[in-house]
DOMI-144152 format. One record per residue (C-alpha): x, y, z. Coordinates in Angstrom, 3 decimals, decimal comma, padded with zeros to 6 digits. Layout:
<rogus>
{xx = X | yy = Y | zz = Z}
...
</rogus>
This chain:
<rogus>
{xx = 020,548 | yy = -047,945 | zz = -009,057}
{xx = 018,566 | yy = -045,532 | zz = -011,184}
{xx = 018,283 | yy = -041,697 | zz = -009,625}
{xx = 014,744 | yy = -040,547 | zz = -008,568}
{xx = 013,583 | yy = -038,522 | zz = -010,379}
{xx = 013,343 | yy = -034,756 | zz = -009,159}
{xx = 009,383 | yy = -033,536 | zz = -008,700}
{xx = 008,728 | yy = -030,718 | zz = -011,104}
{xx = 007,238 | yy = -027,004 | zz = -009,771}
{xx = 003,395 | yy = -027,152 | zz = -011,956}
{xx = 004,022 | yy = -025,094 | zz = -014,479}
{xx = 000,760 | yy = -023,135 | zz = -012,170}
{xx = 003,113 | yy = -022,219 | zz = -009,454}
{xx = 005,848 | yy = -021,275 | zz = -011,083}
{xx = 003,229 | yy = -018,377 | zz = -013,338}
{xx = 001,852 | yy = -017,316 | zz = -009,705}
{xx = 005,525 | yy = -016,983 | zz = -008,413}
{xx = 006,714 | yy = -015,640 | zz = -011,776}
{xx = 003,604 | yy = -012,802 | zz = -011,265}
{xx = 004,702 | yy = -012,161 | zz = -007,981}
{xx = 007,936 | yy = -011,170 | zz = -008,686}
{xx = 006,795 | yy = -008,786 | zz = -011,413}
{xx = 004,783 | yy = -006,990 | zz = -008,791}
{xx = 006,990 | yy = -006,918 | zz = -006,275}
{xx = 009,956 | yy = -005,192 | zz = -008,746}
{xx = 007,649 | yy = -002,883 | zz = -010,324}
{xx = 006,603 | yy = -001,776 | zz = -006,852}
{xx = 010,372 | yy = -000,897 | zz = -005,839}
{xx = 011,305 | yy = -000,101 | zz = -009,632}
{xx = 008,406 | yy = 002,808 | zz = -009,204}
{xx = 009,772 | yy = 003,878 | zz = -005,968}
{xx = 013,113 | yy = 004,243 | zz = -006,732}
{xx = 013,000 | yy = 005,213 | zz = -010,651}
{xx = 009,544 | yy = 006,883 | zz = -010,547}
{xx = 006,919 | yy = 006,580 | zz = -013,724}
{xx = 008,950 | yy = 007,715 | zz = -016,216}
{xx = 012,131 | yy = 004,477 | zz = -015,188}
{xx = 009,703 | yy = 002,082 | zz = -014,960}
{xx = 009,157 | yy = -000,040 | zz = -018,474}
{xx = 008,122 | yy = -003,578 | zz = -018,305}
{xx = 011,778 | yy = -004,420 | zz = -019,600}
{xx = 012,910 | yy = -002,257 | zz = -016,757}
{xx = 010,608 | yy = -004,446 | zz = -014,178}
{xx = 011,490 | yy = -007,821 | zz = -016,435}
{xx = 015,232 | yy = -007,237 | zz = -015,900}
{xx = 014,875 | yy = -006,393 | zz = -012,217}
{xx = 013,092 | yy = -009,654 | zz = -011,162}
{xx = 014,708 | yy = -011,931 | zz = -013,246}
{xx = 012,746 | yy = -012,615 | zz = -016,081}
{xx = 012,288 | yy = -012,229 | zz = -019,924}
{xx = 009,945 | yy = -009,654 | zz = -021,428}
{xx = 007,884 | yy = -012,087 | zz = -023,338}
{xx = 006,821 | yy = -013,551 | zz = -019,728}
{xx = 007,228 | yy = -010,122 | zz = -018,326}
{xx = 004,191 | yy = -009,450 | zz = -021,330}
{xx = 002,697 | yy = -012,628 | zz = -021,003}
{xx = 001,484 | yy = -011,539 | zz = -017,885}
{xx = 001,129 | yy = -007,877 | zz = -018,179}
{xx = 000,466 | yy = -006,288 | zz = -022,088}
{xx = 001,426 | yy = -002,820 | zz = -020,590}
{xx = 003,130 | yy = -000,798 | zz = -018,308}
{xx = -000,080 | yy = 000,355 | zz = -017,119}
{xx = -001,421 | yy = -002,932 | zz = -016,868}
{xx = 001,508 | yy = -004,149 | zz = -014,644}
{xx = 002,408 | yy = -000,565 | zz = -012,308}
{xx = -001,520 | yy = -000,689 | zz = -011,885}
{xx = -001,579 | yy = -004,285 | zz = -010,459}
{xx = 001,523 | yy = -003,835 | zz = -008,703}
{xx = 000,325 | yy = -000,942 | zz = -006,235}
{xx = -003,339 | yy = -003,306 | zz = -006,210}
{xx = -001,192 | yy = -005,988 | zz = -005,454}
{xx = 000,465 | yy = -003,606 | zz = -002,446}
{xx = -001,935 | yy = -001,831 | zz = -000,981}
{xx = -003,375 | yy = -005,949 | zz = -000,455}
{xx = -000,643 | yy = -006,965 | zz = 001,241}
{xx = -000,044 | yy = -003,554 | zz = 003,637}
{xx = -004,317 | yy = -003,849 | zz = 004,928}
{xx = -003,210 | yy = -007,921 | zz = 005,224}
{xx = -000,686 | yy = -006,034 | zz = 007,387}
{xx = -001,959 | yy = -004,125 | zz = 009,352}
{xx = -004,478 | yy = -006,336 | zz = 010,164}
{xx = -001,902 | yy = -008,726 | zz = 011,319}
{xx = -001,255 | yy = -006,115 | zz = 014,156}
{xx = -004,244 | yy = -004,996 | zz = 014,884}
{xx = -004,731 | yy = -009,089 | zz = 016,055}
{xx = -001,085 | yy = -009,398 | zz = 017,507}
{xx = -003,156 | yy = -006,569 | zz = 020,606}
{xx = -006,581 | yy = -008,689 | zz = 019,970}
{xx = -006,475 | yy = -009,073 | zz = 024,270}
{xx = -006,936 | yy = -005,418 | zz = 024,438}
{xx = -007,995 | yy = -002,658 | zz = 022,369}
{xx = -004,934 | yy = -000,687 | zz = 020,520}
{xx = -004,571 | yy = 002,297 | zz = 022,130}
{xx = -005,528 | yy = 005,702 | zz = 020,090}
{xx = -001,724 | yy = 006,069 | zz = 019,246}
{xx = -000,917 | yy = 002,847 | zz = 018,614}
{xx = -003,296 | yy = 003,288 | zz = 015,670}
{xx = -002,416 | yy = 006,439 | zz = 014,586}
{xx = 001,333 | yy = 005,293 | zz = 014,543}
{xx = 000,659 | yy = 002,160 | zz = 012,797}
{xx = -001,466 | yy = 004,104 | zz = 010,264}
{xx = 001,804 | yy = 006,256 | zz = 009,969}
{xx = 004,277 | yy = 003,619 | zz = 008,911}
{xx = 001,522 | yy = 002,415 | zz = 005,768}
{xx = 001,912 | yy = 005,945 | zz = 004,411}
{xx = 006,000 | yy = 005,831 | zz = 004,856}
{xx = 006,741 | yy = 002,565 | zz = 002,643}
{xx = 007,922 | yy = 002,301 | zz = -000,826}
{xx = 004,660 | yy = 000,751 | zz = -001,757}
{xx = 003,529 | yy = 004,661 | zz = -001,208}
{xx = 006,131 | yy = 006,525 | zz = -003,159}
{xx = 005,328 | yy = 003,937 | zz = -006,328}
{xx = 001,303 | yy = 004,608 | zz = -005,324}
{xx = 002,383 | yy = 007,943 | zz = -005,265}
{xx = 004,034 | yy = 008,025 | zz = -008,421}
{xx = 001,160 | yy = 006,184 | zz = -010,201}
{xx = -001,086 | yy = 009,180 | zz = -008,645}
{xx = 000,854 | yy = 012,157 | zz = -010,506}
{xx = 001,232 | yy = 009,820 | zz = -013,904}
{xx = -002,729 | yy = 008,586 | zz = -014,314}
{xx = -003,237 | yy = 013,213 | zz = -013,478}
{xx = -002,052 | yy = 013,435 | zz = -016,608}
{xx = -003,193 | yy = 010,323 | zz = -018,133}
{xx = -006,878 | yy = 009,873 | zz = -018,575}
{xx = -006,973 | yy = 006,193 | zz = -019,400}
{xx = -004,584 | yy = 005,342 | zz = -016,258}
{xx = -006,754 | yy = 007,546 | zz = -014,553}
{xx = -009,619 | yy = 005,760 | zz = -015,656}
{xx = -007,874 | yy = 002,401 | zz = -013,937}
{xx = -006,120 | yy = 004,089 | zz = -010,977}
{xx = -009,582 | yy = 006,025 | zz = -009,750}
{xx = -011,410 | yy = 002,875 | zz = -008,866}
{xx = -008,523 | yy = 001,152 | zz = -007,351}
{xx = -007,769 | yy = 004,273 | zz = -004,970}
{xx = -011,756 | yy = 004,378 | zz = -003,788}
{xx = -010,987 | yy = 000,357 | zz = -002,930}
{xx = -007,878 | yy = 001,173 | zz = -000,706}
{xx = -009,229 | yy = 004,079 | zz = 000,617}
{xx = -012,774 | yy = 002,018 | zz = 001,809}
{xx = -010,527 | yy = -000,508 | zz = 002,880}
{xx = -008,057 | yy = 002,011 | zz = 005,384}
{xx = -011,697 | yy = 003,363 | zz = 005,835}
{xx = -013,285 | yy = 000,417 | zz = 007,510}
{xx = -010,099 | yy = -000,874 | zz = 009,170}
{xx = -009,394 | yy = 002,429 | zz = 011,079}
{xx = -013,008 | yy = 002,711 | zz = 012,529}
{xx = -012,156 | yy = -000,499 | zz = 013,900}
{xx = -008,843 | yy = -000,249 | zz = 015,379}
{xx = -010,420 | yy = 002,425 | zz = 017,204}
{xx = -013,474 | yy = 001,565 | zz = 018,220}
{xx = -014,871 | yy = 004,086 | zz = 016,582}
{xx = -018,710 | yy = 004,642 | zz = 016,340}
{xx = -019,652 | yy = 006,538 | zz = 013,199}
{xx = -023,204 | yy = 006,288 | zz = 013,739}
{xx = -021,831 | yy = 009,686 | zz = 016,029}
{xx = -021,812 | yy = 012,808 | zz = 013,905}
{xx = -018,906 | yy = 014,019 | zz = 012,758}
{xx = -016,933 | yy = 010,423 | zz = 013,564}
{xx = -016,442 | yy = 009,311 | zz = 010,136}
{xx = -015,000 | yy = 012,774 | zz = 009,326}
{xx = -012,703 | yy = 012,952 | zz = 012,386}
{xx = -011,401 | yy = 009,189 | zz = 011,148}
{xx = -011,051 | yy = 010,061 | zz = 007,487}
{xx = -009,052 | yy = 013,693 | zz = 008,886}
{xx = -007,089 | yy = 010,878 | zz = 009,724}
{xx = -005,892 | yy = 009,543 | zz = 007,284}
{xx = -005,910 | yy = 012,491 | zz = 005,257}
{xx = -003,369 | yy = 013,305 | zz = 007,597}
{xx = -001,065 | yy = 010,414 | zz = 008,152}
{xx = -001,271 | yy = 010,085 | zz = 003,666}
{xx = 000,412 | yy = 013,711 | zz = 004,094}
{xx = 002,552 | yy = 013,249 | zz = 006,292}
{xx = 004,192 | yy = 010,105 | zz = 004,378}
{xx = 004,442 | yy = 013,317 | zz = 001,731}
{xx = 005,943 | yy = 014,917 | zz = 004,385}
{xx = 008,736 | yy = 012,345 | zz = 004,222}
{xx = 009,494 | yy = 011,462 | zz = 000,546}
{xx = 012,690 | yy = 014,237 | zz = 000,039}
{xx = 013,483 | yy = 014,316 | zz = 003,989}
{xx = 013,520 | yy = 012,438 | zz = 007,142}
{xx = 010,627 | yy = 014,039 | zz = 008,635}
{xx = 009,644 | yy = 011,540 | zz = 011,486}
{xx = 010,636 | yy = 013,992 | zz = 014,738}
{xx = 008,464 | yy = 015,734 | zz = 013,560}
{xx = 006,030 | yy = 013,176 | zz = 012,433}
{xx = 006,060 | yy = 011,053 | zz = 015,878}
{xx = 005,078 | yy = 014,791 | zz = 017,656}
{xx = 002,659 | yy = 015,427 | zz = 015,188}
{xx = 000,760 | yy = 011,917 | zz = 015,698}
{xx = 001,201 | yy = 011,547 | zz = 019,339}
{xx = -000,273 | yy = 015,296 | zz = 019,948}
{xx = -003,296 | yy = 014,387 | zz = 016,699}
{xx = -003,719 | yy = 011,220 | zz = 018,427}
{xx = -004,336 | yy = 013,307 | zz = 021,622}
{xx = -006,960 | yy = 014,929 | zz = 019,932}
{xx = -009,070 | yy = 011,584 | zz = 018,610}
{xx = -009,243 | yy = 010,647 | zz = 022,333}
{xx = -010,966 | yy = 013,989 | zz = 023,069}
{xx = -013,016 | yy = 013,645 | zz = 019,957}
{xx = -014,001 | yy = 009,801 | zz = 020,535}
{xx = -015,607 | yy = 010,217 | zz = 023,961}
{xx = -012,541 | yy = 008,283 | zz = 025,232}
</rogus>
């Protein structure tokens, strides 16, 4: 009796899996080791792939980390949509929404994105890649927040209030980088939710 051959994983699937491992490893590395400590070789080792395999997917460190932050941002937006979908039978409260936003800006992905922003601020070529990415992520975050809040942006001042909400949670994420700022963040988000309710006429 001959043993049955084990089906081989298609090359395309293996390539996709390798790319995803590299992206996830880059996010983790950038968040923990910063820009200086995130090289293609280090990320490849963390992902468990050869440096050659990594460079097959990403020719430069800039390409790798920008793609990683874009990938992570897409995942973060998808997770927010999923969380909102679980509340589909009722509109989430304003506090639900701002708490969810606050969580988005205290993740390893936010730390990774921050490292990328800092590096891009003094590197013109990197900045040229990062600025359009952040503009797209910002638009999507704004759109999701408007949808979650049920805000009417035709009312004067509402668009600016929604943007102020996003700026606030981003700032609170920065405050959480060095110390655990969760208790203060919870109080501030509770107060801001009450302010939003008044501004949105709830």
